[in-house]
C-alpha positions as CSV (number, residue, x, y, z in Angstrom):
1,X,83.9,138.1,127.4
2,X,82.1,136.4,124.5
3,X,80.5,133.8,126.8
4,X,79.3,136.6,129.0
5,X,77.7,138.4,126.0
6,X,76.1,135.1,124.8
7,X,74.6,134.6,128.3
8,X,73.1,138.1,128.2
9,X,71.7,137.4,124.7
10,X,70.2,134.2,125.9
11,X,68.6,135.9,128.9
12,X,67.3,138.7,126.6
13,X,65.9,136.2,124.2
14,X,64.2,134.2,127.0
15,X,62.7,137.4,128.4
16,X,61.3,138.3,124.9
17,X,59.8,134.8,124.6
18,X,58.2,135.0,128.0
19,X,56.8,138.5,127.2
20,X,55.5,137.1,123.8
21,X,53.7,134.3,125.7
22,X,52.2,136.7,128.2
23,X,51.0,138.9,125.2
24,X,49.5,135.8,123.6
25,X,47.5,135.2,126.8
26,X,46.3,138.8,126.7
27,X,45.3,138.4,123.0
28,X,43.5,135.2,123.6
29,X,41.5,136.9,126.4
30,X,40.7,140.0,124.3
31,X,39.3,137.8,121.5
32,X,36.7,136.4,123.9
33,X,34.0,138.9,125.1
34,X,34.0,139.1,128.9
35,X,37.6,138.3,129.6
36,X,39.9,141.4,129.9
37,X,43.3,141.5,128.4
38,X,44.1,144.1,131.0
39,X,43.2,141.7,133.7
40,X,45.5,139.1,132.2
41,X,48.3,141.7,132.1
42,X,47.7,142.3,135.7
43,X,47.7,138.6,136.6
44,X,51.0,137.9,134.7
45,X,52.7,140.9,136.2
46,X,53.1,143.3,133.2
47,X,50.2,145.6,133.7
48,X,52.0,148.6,135.2
49,X,54.9,148.3,132.7
50,X,52.5,148.0,129.8
51,X,50.4,151.0,130.9
52,X,53.6,153.1,131.4
53,X,54.9,152.1,128.0
54,X,51.6,152.9,126.2
55,X,51.4,156.3,128.0
56,X,54.8,157.3,126.5
57,X,53.4,157.1,123.0
58,X,52.6,160.6,122.0
59,X,54.2,163.9,120.9
60,X,57.1,163.6,123.3
61,X,58.1,160.2,121.9
62,X,57.8,161.6,118.3
63,X,60.0,164.5,119.3
64,X,62.7,162.2,120.7
65,X,62.5,160.1,117.5
66,X,63.3,163.1,115.3
67,X,65.8,164.8,117.6
68,X,67.7,161.9,119.2
69,X,67.2,159.0,116.8
70,X,65.6,155.6,116.7
71,X,67.7,154.1,119.6
72,X,66.7,156.8,122.1
73,X,63.0,156.6,120.9
74,X,63.1,152.8,121.3
75,X,64.5,153.1,124.9
76,X,62.0,155.8,125.8
77,X,58.9,153.8,124.8
78,X,60.4,150.5,126.2
79,X,60.2,149.3,122.6
80,X,61.5,145.7,123.1
81,X,58.9,145.0,125.8
82,X,56.1,146.6,123.8
83,X,57.0,144.8,120.6
84,X,57.2,141.4,122.3
85,X,53.9,141.8,124.1
86,X,52.0,143.2,121.1
87,X,53.4,140.5,118.8
88,X,51.9,137.9,121.2
89,X,48.6,139.8,121.3
90,X,48.4,139.9,117.5
91,X,49.4,136.2,117.2
92,X,46.5,135.1,119.4
93,X,44.0,137.4,117.7
94,X,44.8,136.0,114.2
95,X,45.0,132.4,115.3
96,X,41.8,132.4,117.5
97,X,39.6,134.5,115.3
98,X,38.9,131.7,112.9
99,X,38.1,129.2,115.6
100,X,35.6,131.5,117.4
101,X,33.9,132.6,114.2
102,X,33.5,129.0,113.1
103,X,32.0,128.2,116.5
104,X,29.5,131.1,116.3
105,X,28.3,129.7,112.9
106,X,28.1,126.0,113.9
107,X,27.3,126.1,117.7
108,X,25.9,129.6,118.2
109,X,24.0,128.8,121.4
110,X,27.0,127.1,123.1
111,X,29.5,129.9,122.1
112,X,27.1,132.7,123.3
113,X,26.4,130.7,126.5
114,X,30.2,130.7,127.2
115,X,30.4,134.4,126.4
116,X,27.3,135.1,128.6
117,X,28.9,133.3,131.6
118,X,32.2,135.3,131.1
119,X,30.4,138.6,131.1
120,X,28.2,137.9,134.1
121,X,31.0,136.6,136.3
122,X,33.3,139.4,135.3
123,X,30.7,142.0,136.2
124,X,30.1,140.3,139.6
125,X,33.9,140.2,140.4
126,X,34.4,143.8,139.5
127,X,31.3,144.7,141.6
128,X,33.1,143.2,144.6
129,X,35.8,145.8,144.3
130,X,33.4,148.8,144.6
131,X,33.2,149.8,148.2
132,X,31.3,152.5,150.0
133,X,28.5,153.0,147.4
134,X,27.1,156.5,147.2
135,X,24.6,158.3,144.9
136,X,27.3,159.3,142.4
137,X,28.5,155.7,142.0
138,X,25.0,154.4,141.8
139,X,24.2,157.0,139.0
140,X,27.4,155.9,137.2
141,X,26.2,152.3,137.4
142,X,22.7,153.2,136.0
143,X,24.2,155.4,133.2
144,X,26.4,152.4,132.2
145,X,23.3,150.2,131.9
146,X,21.5,152.8,129.8
147,X,24.4,153.5,127.5
148,X,25.0,149.7,126.9
149,X,21.3,149.1,126.1
150,X,21.1,152.2,123.9
151,X,24.3,151.2,122.0
152,X,23.0,147.7,121.7
153,X,19.9,148.9,119.9
154,X,21.5,151.4,117.6
155,X,24.5,149.3,116.6
156,X,24.6,147.5,113.3
157,X,23.4,143.9,113.3
158,X,22.7,141.1,110.9
159,X,24.3,141.0,107.5
160,X,24.5,144.8,107.1
161,X,28.1,145.8,106.5
162,X,29.1,148.7,108.7
163,X,30.5,151.8,107.2
164,X,34.3,152.4,107.3
165,X,34.0,155.2,109.9
166,X,32.2,152.8,112.2
167,X,35.4,150.6,112.4
168,X,37.4,153.8,113.0
169,X,35.6,154.9,116.2
170,X,35.1,151.2,117.2
171,X,38.9,150.8,117.1
172,X,39.3,153.9,119.3
173,X,37.0,152.5,122.0
174,X,38.4,149.0,121.7
175,X,42.0,150.0,122.5
176,X,40.8,151.9,125.5
177,X,39.4,148.7,127.0
178,X,42.9,147.2,126.7
179,X,44.1,149.3,129.6
180,X,41.1,148.7,131.8
181,X,41.2,145.6,134.0
182,X,37.8,144.0,133.9
183,X,36.5,144.9,130.5
184,X,37.8,143.4,127.2
185,X,38.1,145.0,123.8
186,X,36.0,142.3,122.2
187,X,33.3,143.1,124.8
188,X,33.2,146.6,123.4
189,X,32.9,145.2,119.8
190,X,30.2,142.9,121.0
191,X,28.3,145.9,122.5
192,X,28.6,147.8,119.3
193,X,27.5,144.9,117.2
194,X,30.9,144.8,115.4
195,X,32.4,141.6,117.0
196,X,31.6,139.3,114.0
197,X,32.5,141.9,111.3
198,X,35.9,142.6,112.9
199,X,36.6,138.8,113.4
200,X,35.7,138.2,109.8
201,X,38.0,141.0,108.7
202,X,40.8,139.3,110.6
203,X,40.0,135.9,109.1
204,X,39.8,137.3,105.5
205,X,42.9,139.5,106.1
206,X,40.8,142.4,104.9
207,X,43.7,144.9,104.8
208,X,41.5,148.0,104.2
209,X,39.2,147.3,107.1
210,X,42.0,146.3,109.4
211,X,44.0,149.4,108.6
212,X,41.0,151.6,109.4
213,X,40.5,149.7,112.6
214,X,44.2,150.1,113.5
215,X,44.1,153.8,112.8
216,X,41.2,154.0,115.2
217,X,43.1,152.1,117.8
218,X,46.1,154.4,117.5
219,X,44.0,157.5,117.7
220,X,42.1,156.2,120.7
221,X,45.4,155.3,122.4
222,X,46.8,158.8,121.9
223,X,43.6,160.6,122.8
224,X,42.1,158.6,125.6
225,X,44.8,156.5,127.4
226,X,45.9,159.3,129.7
227,X,42.3,160.3,130.4
228,X,41.3,156.7,131.3
229,X,44.4,156.3,133.4
230,X,43.4,159.5,135.2
231,X,39.9,158.2,135.8
232,X,41.2,155.0,137.3
233,X,43.5,156.9,139.7
234,X,41.1,159.7,140.7
235,X,37.6,158.3,140.1
236,X,38.3,154.6,140.4
237,X,35.1,153.3,142.0
238,X,32.8,155.6,139.8
239,X,34.6,154.4,136.7
240,X,34.3,150.7,137.8
241,X,30.6,151.3,138.6
242,X,30.0,152.6,135.0
243,X,31.9,149.6,133.6
244,X,29.9,147.1,135.6
245,X,26.7,148.9,134.5
246,X,27.7,148.6,130.8
247,X,28.3,144.9,131.3
248,X,25.0,144.4,133.0
249,X,23.3,146.3,130.2
250,X,24.9,144.1,127.6
251,X,23.5,140.9,129.0
252,X,20.3,141.2,127.0
253,X,22.3,141.4,123.8
254,X,24.4,138.3,124.4
255,X,21.5,136.1,125.7
256,X,22.1,132.8,123.9
257,X,18.5,131.9,123.0
258,X,16.9,134.2,120.4
259,X,14.0,134.0,118.0
260,X,13.9,135.9,114.7
261,X,10.5,137.2,113.8
262,X,9.6,138.6,110.3
263,X,7.9,141.6,111.8
264,X,10.6,142.4,114.3
265,X,13.8,144.2,113.2
266,X,15.9,142.5,115.9
267,X,15.8,139.0,117.3
268,X,13.9,138.7,120.5
269,X,15.1,136.8,123.6
270,X,13.2,133.6,124.6
271,X,13.5,131.3,127.5
272,X,15.6,128.1,126.8
273,X,12.7,125.7,127.6
274,X,10.5,127.6,125.0
275,X,13.2,127.8,122.4
276,X,12.8,124.4,120.8
277,X,9.0,124.7,120.4
278,X,9.3,128.3,119.0
279,X,12.2,127.6,116.6
280,X,12.2,123.9,116.0
281,X,15.8,123.7,117.0
282,X,17.5,122.1,120.0
283,X,18.1,124.5,123.0
284,X,21.2,122.5,124.1
285,X,20.3,123.6,127.6
286,X,22.5,121.4,129.7
287,X,25.5,121.9,127.4
288,X,24.9,125.6,127.5
289,X,24.7,125.7,131.3
290,X,27.9,123.6,131.5
291,X,29.7,126.2,129.4
292,X,28.4,129.0,131.5
293,X,29.7,127.2,134.6
294,X,33.1,126.7,132.9
295,X,33.3,130.4,132.1
296,X,32.6,131.2,135.8
297,X,35.3,128.8,137.0
298,X,37.9,130.1,134.5
299,X,37.4,133.8,135.4
300,X,37.2,133.0,139.1
301,X,40.5,131.1,138.9
302,X,42.2,134.0,137.1
303,X,40.9,136.5,139.6
304,X,41.9,134.3,142.5
305,X,45.4,133.9,141.1
306,X,45.8,137.6,140.5
307,X,44.6,138.4,144.0
308,X,47.0,135.9,145.5
309,X,49.9,137.2,143.5
310,X,49.1,140.8,144.6
311,X,49.1,139.7,148.2
312,X,52.5,138.0,147.8
313,X,54.0,141.1,146.2
314,X,52.6,143.2,149.1
315,X,54.1,140.9,151.7
316,X,57.5,141.1,150.0
């Protein structure tokens, strides 16, 4: 009897470790703009379970907590699964944030080139899934571009510290990206001009900022997760068209080669072969192109693996 229980405990522990590692992959993806944690969840086979678990968080689960106790609440939300995955996500976020922030300071062109490649290839891969284009879907695509460009120009930049409420609504939007395959939470932060401030808050362990951001994430999850799930079920192609448009609209913002002019409030994009003569700094052109290509290969491999796994599951 004891050996049987020990075997069950070992199996449960192994499952938790595997879920933690899958969550760590999701977290690593969400730290990098252009790679979707939702896509990684789909690839490693936990997307549906994660979405269903997140959708249980709400008034019904709170009612169960107070009426039936912690054990019933934990079973209702699939708590062990959710805790293991989210622990892995948080582990990756806190360990990778310092590395990426350091890279943006020391090798900005190379890091932004990698991000640029990630966003472009992700947009192209999502675009492939949109079939039977019509006027409504094309309009959603155009609106996505307009919204992304607009947000890119009104979002805080440079050394200006965003207000606390900015982190609140940014958290709400970021968590929504978690359940959308194809778009990452860090991409949303990048679009809003908050990627570096949030990464810096993680590195500095700025409790106040992180708490506000987490409150925004929880609020967004409770308010929008069901709505976004409904959109993906009932308006899937229009929703994807809007997401691709937003990614295309963000390309201008993440272009690696920029020149800062004293009379311009925002840096302007320049061609890489003109960058060195205009700024006096190396354009790192070949290294940048190599990292763009690496990003294309990595995302393509993930997408191919996910597609192959889906086909195997369908054949079973």
